[in-house]
MIFI-958133 format. One record per residue: residue in one letter; chain; x, y, z of N, C-alpha, C, O in turn. Coordinates in Angstrom, 3 decimals. Each point is the difference from the previous one (the first is absolute). Layout:
@type->A&mol->A&n_x->X&n_y->Y&n_z->Z&ca_x->X&ca_y->Y&ca_z->Z&c_x->X&c_y->Y&c_z->Z&o_x->X&o_y->Y&o_z->Z
...
// end
This chain:
@type->M&mol->A&n_x->-11.336&n_y->0.771&n_z->18.362&ca_x->1.113&ca_y->0.637&ca_z->0.636&c_x->-0.287&c_y->0.249&c_z->1.475&o_x->0.927&o_y->0.085&o_z->0.805
@type->S&mol->A&n_x->-2.196&n_y->0.031&n_z->-0.447&ca_x->-0.348&ca_y->0.239&ca_z->1.393&c_x->0.303&c_y->-1.226&c_z->0.859&o_x->0.133&o_y->0.132&o_z->1.217
@type->L&mol->A&n_x->-0.020&n_y->-1.318&n_z->-1.814&ca_x->0.329&ca_y->-1.208&ca_z->0.746&c_x->1.460&c_y->-0.009&c_z->0.460&o_x->0.354&o_y->-0.743&o_z->0.915
@type->L&mol->A&n_x->0.495&n_y->1.562&n_z->-1.543&ca_x->1.423&ca_y->-0.003&ca_z->0.339&c_x->0.302&c_y->0.728&c_z->1.299&o_x->0.969&o_y->-0.343&o_z->0.677
@type->G&mol->A&n_x->-1.740&n_y->1.303&n_z->-0.321&ca_x->0.290&ca_y->0.794&ca_z->1.185&c_x->1.026&c_y->1.074&c_z->-0.317&o_x->0.479&o_y->0.115&o_z->-1.128
@type->K&mol->A&n_x->-0.153&n_y->0.671&n_z->2.152&ca_x->0.904&ca_y->1.136&ca_z->-0.201&c_x->1.416&c_y->-0.466&c_z->-0.359&o_x->0.616&o_y->0.549&o_z->-0.914
@type->E&mol->A&n_x->-0.097&n_y->-1.555&n_z->1.623&ca_x->1.352&ca_y->-0.502&ca_z->-0.279&c_x->0.060&c_y->-0.685&c_z->-1.364&o_x->0.991&o_y->0.130&o_z->-0.718
@type->G&mol->A&n_x->-2.038&n_y->-0.852&n_z->0.365&ca_x->-0.047&ca_y->-0.669&ca_z->-1.298&c_x->-0.016&c_y->0.996&c_z->-1.147&o_x->0.644&o_y->-0.220&o_z->-1.026
@type->K&mol->A&n_x->-1.378&n_y->1.318&n_z->1.196&ca_x->-0.040&ca_y->1.039&ca_z->-1.028&c_x->1.378&c_y->0.638&c_z->-0.167&o_x->0.448&o_y->0.259&o_z->-1.116
@type->R&mol->A&n_x->0.208&n_y->-0.014&n_z->2.238&ca_x->1.337&ca_y->0.599&ca_z->-0.047&c_x->0.978&c_y->-0.933&c_z->-0.716&o_x->0.783&o_y->0.447&o_z->-0.838
@type->L&mol->A&n_x->-0.827&n_y->-1.730&n_z->1.161&ca_x->0.868&ca_y->-0.973&ca_z->-0.644&c_x->-0.293&c_y->-0.087&c_z->-1.492&o_x->0.917&o_y->-0.069&o_z->-0.818
@type->F&mol->A&n_x->-2.206&n_y->0.074&n_z->0.467&ca_x->-0.393&ca_y->-0.042&ca_z->-1.411&c_x->0.538&c_y->1.209&c_z->-0.757&o_x->0.517&o_y->-0.148&o_z->-1.107
@type->L&mol->A&n_x->-0.633&n_y->1.343&n_z->1.688&ca_x->0.487&ca_y->1.208&ca_z->-0.659&c_x->1.518&c_y->-0.016&c_z->-0.146&o_x->0.531&o_y->0.428&o_z->-1.025
@type->I&mol->A&n_x->0.162&n_y->-0.917&n_z->2.040&ca_x->1.467&ca_y->-0.092&ca_z->-0.082&c_x->0.411&c_y->-0.969&c_z->-1.103&o_x->0.912&o_y->0.289&o_z->-0.774
@type->L&mol->A&n_x->-1.579&n_y->-1.435&n_z->0.702&ca_x->0.322&ca_y->-0.970&ca_z->-1.054&c_x->-0.292&c_y->0.556&c_z->-1.389&o_x->0.776&o_y->-0.215&o_z->-0.932
@type->M&mol->A&n_x->-1.886&n_y->0.925&n_z->0.790&ca_x->-0.332&ca_y->0.609&ca_z->-1.295&c_x->1.041&c_y->1.043&c_z->-0.387&o_x->0.384&o_y->0.087&o_z->-1.166
@type->L&mol->A&n_x->0.075&n_y->0.705&n_z->2.130&ca_x->1.016&ca_y->1.013&ca_z->-0.266&c_x->1.311&c_y->-0.657&c_z->-0.438&o_x->0.619&o_y->0.436&o_z->-0.971
@type->L&mol->A&n_x->-0.199&n_y->-1.477&n_z->1.681&ca_x->1.249&ca_y->-0.674&ca_z->-0.341&c_x->-0.059&c_y->-0.669&c_z->-1.369&o_x->0.986&o_y->0.026&o_z->-0.736
@type->T&mol->A&n_x->-2.109&n_y->-0.620&n_z->0.386&ca_x->-0.096&ca_y->-0.653&ca_z->-1.306&c_x->-0.106&c_y->1.005&c_z->-1.137&o_x->0.322&o_y->-0.332&o_z->-1.141
@type->S&mol->A&n_x->-0.765&n_y->1.549&n_z->1.422&ca_x->-0.114&ca_y->0.998&ca_z->-1.064&c_x->1.313&c_y->0.716&c_z->-0.266&o_x->0.112&o_y->0.704&o_z->-1.003
@type->L&mol->A&n_x->0.888&n_y->-0.857&n_z->1.868&ca_x->1.277&ca_y->0.686&ca_z->-0.195&c_x->0.803&c_y->-0.585&c_z->-1.157&o_x->0.778&o_y->0.718&o_z->-0.629
@type->N&mol->A&n_x->-0.948&n_y->-1.995&n_z->0.337&ca_x->0.690&ca_y->-0.670&ca_z->-1.091&c_x->1.514&c_y->0.141&c_z->0.123&o_x->0.655&o_y->0.488&o_z->-0.921
@type->L&mol->A&n_x->-0.108&n_y->-0.904&n_z->2.032&ca_x->1.439&ca_y->0.068&ca_z->0.209&c_x->0.696&c_y->-1.096&c_z->-0.784&o_x->-0.509&o_y->-1.116&o_z->-0.109
@type->G&mol->A&n_x->1.656&n_y->1.431&n_z->-0.428&ca_x->0.783&ca_y->-0.986&ca_z->-0.730&c_x->-0.501&c_y->-0.207&c_z->-1.409&o_x->-0.711&o_y->0.838&o_z->-0.556
@type->C&mol->A&n_x->1.094&n_y->-1.972&n_z->-0.018&ca_x->-0.335&ca_y->-0.253&ca_z->-1.400&c_x->-0.815&c_y->-1.277&c_z->-0.154&o_x->-0.003&o_y->-0.591&o_z->-1.080
@type->S&mol->A&n_x->-0.681&n_y->0.154&n_z->2.117&ca_x->-0.693&ca_y->-1.277&ca_z->-0.076&c_x->-1.241&c_y->0.035&c_z->-0.879&o_x->-0.315&o_y->-1.011&o_z->-0.628
@type->H&mol->A&n_x->-0.407&n_y->2.130&n_z->0.554&ca_x->-1.245&ca_y->0.043&ca_z->-0.756&c_x->0.019&c_y->1.014&c_z->-1.130&o_x->-1.028&o_y->0.229&o_z->-0.636
@type->S&mol->A&n_x->2.152&n_y->0.371&n_z->0.378&ca_x->0.026&ca_y->1.065&ca_z->-0.990&c_x->1.213&c_y->-0.151&c_z->-0.896&o_x->1.100&o_y->-0.286&o_z->0.473
@type->I&mol->A&n_x->-1.299&n_y->0.474&n_z->-1.740&ca_x->1.119&ca_y->-0.089&ca_z->-0.923&c_x->0.900&c_y->1.225&c_z->0.109&o_x->1.223&o_y->-0.131&o_z->-0.030
@type->S&mol->A&n_x->-1.797&n_y->1.294&n_z->0.152&ca_x->0.836&ca_y->1.193&ca_z->0.023&c_x->-0.167&c_y->0.837&c_z->1.263&o_x->0.622&o_y->1.057&o_z->0.101
@type->G&mol->A&n_x->-1.417&n_y->-1.472&n_z->0.849&ca_x->-0.206&ca_y->0.783&ca_z->1.208&c_x->0.887&c_y->-0.462&c_z->1.133&o_x->0.700&o_y->-1.006&o_z->-0.118
@type->G&mol->A&n_x->-0.729&n_y->1.729&n_z->1.195&ca_x->0.777&ca_y->-0.354&ca_z->1.175&c_x->1.412&c_y->0.541&c_z->-0.092&o_x->0.396&o_y->0.547&o_z->-1.029
@type->P&mol->A&n_x->0.363&n_y->-0.699&n_z->2.101&ca_x->1.354&ca_y->0.543&ca_z->0.021&c_x->0.965&c_y->-0.740&c_z->-0.918&o_x->1.014&o_y->0.572&o_z->-0.403
@type->F&mol->A&n_x->-1.298&n_y->-1.821&n_z->0.064&ca_x->0.887&ca_y->-0.784&ca_z->-0.849&c_x->-0.792&c_y->-0.572&c_z->-1.174&o_x->-0.551&o_y->-1.095&o_z->0.108
@type->P&mol->A&n_x->0.486&n_y->1.818&n_z->-1.228&ca_x->-0.790&ca_y->-0.475&ca_z->-1.133&c_x->0.597&c_y->-1.259&c_z->-0.627&o_x->1.212&o_y->-0.213&o_z->0.036
@type->V&mol->A&n_x->-2.064&n_y->-0.595&n_z->-0.598&ca_x->0.427&ca_y->-1.216&ca_z->-0.679&c_x->0.259&c_y->0.346&c_z->-1.459&o_x->-0.866&o_y->0.555&o_z->-0.676
@type->L&mol->A&n_x->2.043&n_y->-0.878&n_z->0.199&ca_x->0.366&ca_y->0.304&ca_z->-1.378&c_x->0.110&c_y->-1.296&c_z->-0.794&o_x->0.571&o_y->-0.981&o_z->0.476
@type->G&mol->A&n_x->-1.108&n_y->0.981&n_z->-1.659&ca_x->0.117&ca_y->-1.158&ca_z->-0.874&c_x->1.340&c_y->0.000&c_z->-0.701&o_x->0.601&o_y->1.051&o_z->-0.226
@type->R&mol->A&n_x->-0.146&n_y->-2.228&n_z->-0.113&ca_x->1.263&ca_y->-0.047&ca_z->-0.726&c_x->-0.253&c_y->0.388&c_z->-1.451&o_x->-1.094&o_y->-0.217&o_z->-0.521
@type->P&mol->A&n_x->2.099&n_y->0.788&n_z->-0.132&ca_x->-0.187&ca_y->0.407&ca_z->-1.388&c_x->-0.141&c_y->-1.209&c_z->-0.927&o_x->0.475&o_y->-1.092&o_z->0.309
@type->V&mol->A&n_x->-1.126&n_y->1.304&n_z->-1.434&ca_x->-0.196&ca_y->-1.079&ca_z->-0.973&c_x->1.323&c_y->-0.260&c_z->-0.710&o_x->0.576&o_y->0.913&o_z->-0.593
@type->P&mol->A&n_x->-0.089&n_y->-2.154&n_z->0.648&ca_x->1.286&ca_y->-0.293&ca_z->-0.646&c_x->-0.101&c_y->0.078&c_z->-1.524&o_x->-1.003&o_y->-0.418&o_z->-0.578
@type->P&mol->A&n_x->2.031&n_y->0.947&n_z->-0.068&ca_x->-0.001&ca_y->0.086&ca_z->-1.460&c_x->0.348&c_y->-1.351&c_z->-0.637&o_x->0.331&o_y->-0.964&o_z->0.691
@type->L&mol->A&n_x->-0.413&n_y->0.921&n_z->-2.010&ca_x->0.308&ca_y->-1.244&ca_z->-0.716&c_x->1.439&c_y->-0.462&c_z->0.209&o_x->0.280&o_y->-1.198&o_z->-0.035
@type->A&mol->A&n_x->0.624&n_y->2.136&n_z->0.250&ca_x->1.402&ca_y->-0.376&ca_z->0.228&c_x->0.152&c_y->-0.871&c_z->1.244&o_x->0.984&o_y->-0.727&o_z->0.131
@type->V&mol->A&n_x->-1.949&n_y->0.795&n_z->0.781&ca_x->0.018&ca_y->-0.822&ca_z->1.214&c_x->-0.908&c_y->-1.215&c_z->-0.148&o_x->0.385&o_y->-1.112&o_z->0.362
@type->T&mol->A&n_x->-1.587&n_y->1.318&n_z->-0.891&ca_x->-0.977&ca_y->-1.093&ca_z->-0.062&c_x->0.224&c_y->-0.952&c_z->-1.164&o_x->-0.255&o_y->-1.198&o_z->0.126
@type->D&mol->A&n_x->0.724&n_y->1.706&n_z->-1.252&ca_x->0.231&ca_y->-0.840&ca_z->-1.183&c_x->1.301&c_y->0.435&c_z->-0.676&o_x->-0.025&o_y->0.582&o_z->-1.085
@type->P&mol->A&n_x->1.159&n_y->-0.864&n_z->1.727&ca_x->1.279&ca_y->0.522&ca_z->-0.497&c_x->0.382&c_y->-0.504&c_z->-1.392&o_x->0.674&o_y->0.715&o_z->-0.742
@type->R&mol->A&n_x->-1.086&n_y->-1.917&n_z->0.375&ca_x->0.386&ca_y->-0.533&ca_z->-1.314&c_x->-0.587&c_y->0.801&c_z->-1.154&o_x->0.535&o_y->-0.016&o_z->-1.108
@type->S&mol->A&n_x->-1.635&n_y->0.715&n_z->1.369&ca_x->-0.632&ca_y->0.747&ca_z->-1.094&c_x->0.604&c_y->1.386&c_z->-0.217&o_x->-0.196&o_y->0.585&o_z->-1.066
@type->V&mol->A&n_x->0.919&n_y->-0.046&n_z->2.035&ca_x->0.503&ca_y->1.367&ca_z->-0.154&c_x->1.521&c_y->0.130&c_z->0.055&o_x->0.552&o_y->0.924&o_z->-0.597
@type->W&mol->A&n_x->0.132&n_y->-1.815&n_z->1.290&ca_x->1.462&ca_y->0.079&ca_z->0.048&c_x->0.561&c_y->-0.546&c_z->-1.303&o_x->-0.390&o_y->-1.080&o_z->-0.445
@type->M&mol->A&n_x->1.304&n_y->1.824&n_z->-0.169&ca_x->0.612&ca_y->-0.397&ca_z->-1.264&c_x->1.495&c_y->-0.252&c_z->0.223&o_x->0.640&o_y->0.682&o_z->0.800
@type->T&mol->A&n_x->-0.102&n_y->-1.655&n_z->-1.508&ca_x->1.443&ca_y->-0.265&ca_z->0.119&c_x->0.761&c_y->0.904&c_z->-0.955&o_x->-0.448&o_y->0.280&o_z->-1.112
@type->Q&mol->A&n_x->1.584&n_y->0.161&n_z->1.562&ca_x->0.904&ca_y->0.806&ca_z->-0.813&c_x->1.323&c_y->-0.744&c_z->-0.117&o_x->0.683&o_y->-0.205&o_z->1.004
@type->N&mol->A&n_x->-0.316&n_y->-0.196&n_z->-2.199&ca_x->1.260&ca_y->-0.703&ca_z->-0.264&c_x->0.108&c_y->-1.316&c_z->0.767&o_x->1.105&o_y->-0.502&o_z->0.209
@type->G&mol->A&n_x->-2.217&n_y->-0.052&n_z->0.205&ca_x->0.000&ca_y->-1.296&ca_z->0.669&c_x->0.475&c_y->-0.012&c_z->1.436&o_x->-0.065&o_y->-1.048&o_z->0.642
@type->N&mol->A&n_x->0.546&n_y->2.174&n_z->-0.099&ca_x->0.520&ca_y->-0.050&ca_z->1.369&c_x->-0.535&c_y->1.110&c_z->0.907&o_x->0.373&o_y->0.049&o_z->1.172
@type->S&mol->A&n_x->-1.221&n_y->0.829&n_z->-1.665&ca_x->-0.601&ca_y->1.017&ca_z->0.858&c_x->-1.459&c_y->0.176&c_z->-0.388&o_x->-0.419&o_y->-0.402&o_z->-1.086
@type->Y&mol->A&n_x->-0.349&n_y->1.006&n_z->1.981&ca_x->-1.428&ca_y->0.174&ca_z->-0.218&c_x->-0.359&c_y->1.477&c_z->-0.023&o_x->0.663&o_y->0.822&o_z->0.631
@type->A&mol->A&n_x->-1.722&n_y->-0.496&n_z->-1.369&ca_x->-0.448&ca_y->1.389&ca_z->-0.100&c_x->-1.521&c_y->0.045&c_z->-0.013&o_x->-0.667&o_y->-0.984&o_z->-0.319
@type->L&mol->A&n_x->0.137&n_y->2.148&n_z->0.674&ca_x->-1.441&ca_y->0.257&ca_z->-0.028&c_x->-0.284&c_y->1.111&c_z->-0.998&o_x->0.843&o_y->0.861&o_z->-0.249
@type->G&mol->A&n_x->-2.037&n_y->-0.894&n_z->-0.316&ca_x->-0.446&ca_y->1.116&ca_z->-0.810&c_x->-0.267&c_y->1.209&c_z->0.884&o_x->-0.098&o_y->-0.133&o_z->1.220
@type->R&mol->A&n_x->-0.020&n_y->1.315&n_z->-1.826&ca_x->-0.165&ca_y->1.237&ca_z->0.774&c_x->-1.248&c_y->-0.031&c_z->0.880&o_x->0.073&o_y->0.372&o_z->1.171
@type->K&mol->A&n_x->-1.220&n_y->-0.808&n_z->-1.705&ca_x->-1.248&ca_y->-0.025&ca_z->0.768&c_x->0.093&c_y->-0.984&c_z->1.161&o_x->-0.411&o_y->0.311&o_z->1.117
@type->D&mol->A&n_x->0.954&n_y->-1.499&n_z->-1.385&ca_x->0.138&ca_y->-1.003&ca_z->1.060&c_x->0.988&c_y->0.467&c_z->1.068&o_x->-0.194&o_y->-0.253&o_z->1.190
@type->F&mol->A&n_x->1.249&n_y->0.933&n_z->-1.622&ca_x->0.960&ca_y->0.541&ca_z->0.957&c_x->-0.657&c_y->1.038&c_z->0.906&o_x->0.205&o_y->-0.016&o_z->1.213
@type->E&mol->A&n_x->-0.998&n_y->0.923&n_z->-1.800&ca_x->-0.687&ca_y->1.027&ca_z->0.793&c_x->-1.007&c_y->-0.624&c_z->0.966&o_x->-0.114&o_y->0.432&o_z->1.146
@type->D&mol->A&n_x->-0.618&n_y->-1.451&n_z->-1.611&ca_x->-0.945&ca_y->-0.693&ca_z->0.886&c_x->0.727&c_y->-0.640&c_z->1.177&o_x->-0.447&o_y->0.101&o_z->1.142
@type->L&mol->A&n_x->1.565&n_y->-0.756&n_z->-1.424&ca_x->0.783&ca_y->-0.644&ca_z->1.065&c_x->0.573&c_y->1.046&c_z->0.955&o_x->-0.007&o_y->-0.199&o_z->1.215
@type->R&mol->A&n_x->0.504&n_y->1.314&n_z->-1.762&ca_x->0.566&ca_y->1.065&ca_z->0.832&c_x->-1.059&c_y->0.583&c_z->0.932&o_x->0.260&o_y->0.187&o_z->1.188
@type->R&mol->A&n_x->-1.464&n_y->0.105&n_z->-1.719&ca_x->-1.088&ca_y->0.533&ca_z->0.838&c_x->-0.427&c_y->-1.007&c_z->1.068&o_x->-0.277&o_y->0.383&o_z->1.137
@type->F&mol->A&n_x->0.224&n_y->-1.663&n_z->-1.496&ca_x->-0.357&ca_y->-1.040&ca_z->0.961&c_x->1.000&c_y->-0.054&c_z->1.152&o_x->-0.393&o_y->-0.075&o_z->1.164
@type->I&mol->A&n_x->1.680&n_y->0.113&n_z->-1.487&ca_x->1.041&ca_y->-0.076&ca_z->1.043&c_x->-0.061&c_y->1.224&c_z->0.910&o_x->0.132&o_y->-0.129&o_z->1.217
@type->I&mol->A&n_x->-0.331&n_y->1.306&n_z->-1.790&ca_x->-0.085&ca_y->1.227&ca_z->0.812&c_x->-1.212&c_y->-0.062&c_z->0.923&o_x->0.113&o_y->0.312&o_z->1.185
@type->R&mol->A&n_x->-1.273&n_y->-0.711&n_z->-1.713&ca_x->-1.212&ca_y->-0.081&ca_z->0.830&c_x->0.129&c_y->-1.073&c_z->1.071&o_x->-0.423&o_y->0.205&o_z->1.138
@type->Q&mol->A&n_x->1.004&n_y->-1.345&n_z->-1.492&ca_x->0.210&ca_y->-1.073&ca_z->0.972&c_x->0.899&c_y->0.486&c_z->1.138&o_x->-0.254&o_y->-0.303&o_z->1.165
@type->D&mol->A&n_x->1.291&n_y->1.048&n_z->-1.498&ca_x->0.906&ca_y->0.544&ca_z->1.010&c_x->-0.735&c_y->0.989&c_z->0.906&o_x->0.225&o_y->0.006&o_z->1.211
@type->E&mol->A&n_x->-1.105&n_y->0.835&n_z->-1.783&ca_x->-0.780&ca_y->0.940&ca_z->0.806&c_x->-0.906&c_y->-0.733&c_z->0.983&o_x->-0.088&o_y->0.381&o_z->1.167
@type->V&mol->A&n_x->-0.584&n_y->-1.428&n_z->-1.635&ca_x->-0.905&ca_y->-0.766&ca_z->0.862&c_x->0.788&c_y->-0.657&c_z->1.136&o_x->-0.444&o_y->0.005&o_z->1.149
@type->I&mol->A&n_x->1.605&n_y->-0.565&n_z->-1.467&ca_x->0.831&ca_y->-0.631&ca_z->1.034&c_x->0.445&c_y->1.037&c_z->1.027&o_x->-0.045&o_y->-0.266&o_z->1.201
@type->D&mol->A&n_x->0.471&n_y->1.440&n_z->-1.655&ca_x->0.406&ca_y->1.061&ca_z->0.927&c_x->-1.151&c_y->0.417&c_z->0.914&o_x->0.202&o_y->0.205&o_z->1.197
@type->I&mol->A&n_x->-1.405&n_y->-0.079&n_z->-1.756&ca_x->-1.164&ca_y->0.385&ca_z->0.799&c_x->-0.284&c_y->-1.053&c_z->1.066&o_x->-0.235&o_y->0.339&o_z->1.160
@type->Y&mol->A&n_x->0.254&n_y->-1.613&n_z->-1.546&ca_x->-0.276&ca_y->-1.055&ca_z->0.984&c_x->1.103&c_y->-0.102&c_z->1.049&o_x->-0.294&o_y->-0.253&o_z->1.168
@type->E&mol->A&n_x->1.555&n_y->0.444&n_z->-1.554&ca_x->1.076&ca_y->-0.004&ca_z->0.991&c_x->-0.180&c_y->1.134&c_z->1.004&o_x->0.238&o_y->-0.177&o_z->1.195
@type->C&mol->A&n_x->-0.658&n_y->1.338&n_z->-1.684&ca_x->-0.250&ca_y->1.142&ca_z->0.885&c_x->-1.161&c_y->-0.298&c_z->0.948&o_x->0.067&o_y->0.326&o_z->1.185
@type->Q&mol->A&n_x->-1.129&n_y->-0.946&n_z->-1.703&ca_x->-1.140&ca_y->-0.343&ca_z->0.843&c_x->0.386&c_y->-1.011&c_z->1.069&o_x->-0.457&o_y->0.098&o_z->1.139
@type->I&mol->A&n_x->1.286&n_y->-1.060&n_z->-1.491&ca_x->0.449&ca_y->-0.994&ca_z->0.984&c_x->0.817&c_y->0.682&c_z->1.092&o_x->-0.162&o_y->-0.314&o_z->1.179
@type->K&mol->A&n_x->1.050&n_y->1.256&n_z->-1.565&ca_x->0.766&ca_y->0.748&ca_z->1.001&c_x->-0.930&c_y->0.779&c_z->0.924&o_x->0.199&o_y->0.015&o_z->1.215
@type->A&mol->A&n_x->-1.218&n_y->0.633&n_z->-1.790&ca_x->-0.941&ca_y->0.789&ca_z->0.807&c_x->-0.797&c_y->-0.911&c_z->0.954&o_x->-0.225&o_y->0.365&o_z->1.154
@type->I&mol->A&n_x->-0.191&n_y->-1.520&n_z->-1.621&ca_x->-0.732&ca_y->-0.933&ca_z->0.847&c_x->0.868&c_y->-0.482&c_z->1.151&o_x->-0.490&o_y->-0.201&o_z->1.111
@type->N&mol->A&n_x->1.778&n_y->0.016&n_z->-1.375&ca_x->0.924&ca_y->-0.463&ca_z->1.027&c_x->0.557&c_y->1.136&c_z->0.855&o_x->0.904&o_y->-0.221&o_z->0.806
@type->G&mol->A&n_x->-1.431&n_y->1.431&n_z->-0.971&ca_x->0.381&ca_y->1.111&ca_z->0.865&c_x->1.139&c_y->0.842&c_z->-0.515&o_x->0.501&o_y->0.852&o_z->0.733
@type->G&mol->A&n_x->-0.068&n_y->-1.053&n_z->-1.964&ca_x->1.107&ca_y->0.792&ca_z->-0.546&c_x->-0.501&c_y->1.166&c_z->-0.830&o_x->-1.203&o_y->0.213&o_z->-0.149
@type->D&mol->A&n_x->2.144&n_y->0.531&n_z->-0.382&ca_x->-0.315&ca_y->1.134&ca_z->-0.868&c_x->0.337&c_y->-0.372&c_z->-1.438&o_x->0.897&o_y->-0.803&o_z->-0.255
@type->C&mol->A&n_x->-1.620&n_y->1.391&n_z->-0.662&ca_x->0.325&ca_y->-0.193&ca_z->-1.408&c_x->-0.007&c_y->1.352&c_z->-0.687&o_x->-0.731&o_y->0.907&o_z->0.397
@type->E&mol->A&n_x->1.542&n_y->-0.782&n_z->-1.421&ca_x->0.152&ca_y->1.274&ca_z->-0.702&c_x->-1.150&c_y->0.228&c_z->-0.917&o_x->-0.052&o_y->1.024&o_z->-0.682
// end
C-alpha cells in the first residue's frame, strides 16, 4: 500500500467505500433499494391444464377446490409482483409510486 502514495491510498479507500455500499440489485437478491423478486411457482392449472381442468356438460370447464385455490393464490401473487416491479420502474424513472 505504501507504493500507492497519498493520492493512491485515497482513491483506494473511495473505491472500497463505493463497492461496499451495494447500491441497486446487481449483487443481492433482497438488498438494495430495489429488491429482486422471484416469480411465483405456477400451479398445475397453468403448467399441466389437461390433468386438472374438467369438462362440465361438454361445453364448460371447471377446477377442483384445491386446484382453484392454487390458481387463485398464484394469480394474486403474480399481480403483487407485477405491481411491485411497475412501482420500481416508476421510481427509477423519477416518478412516485403508492
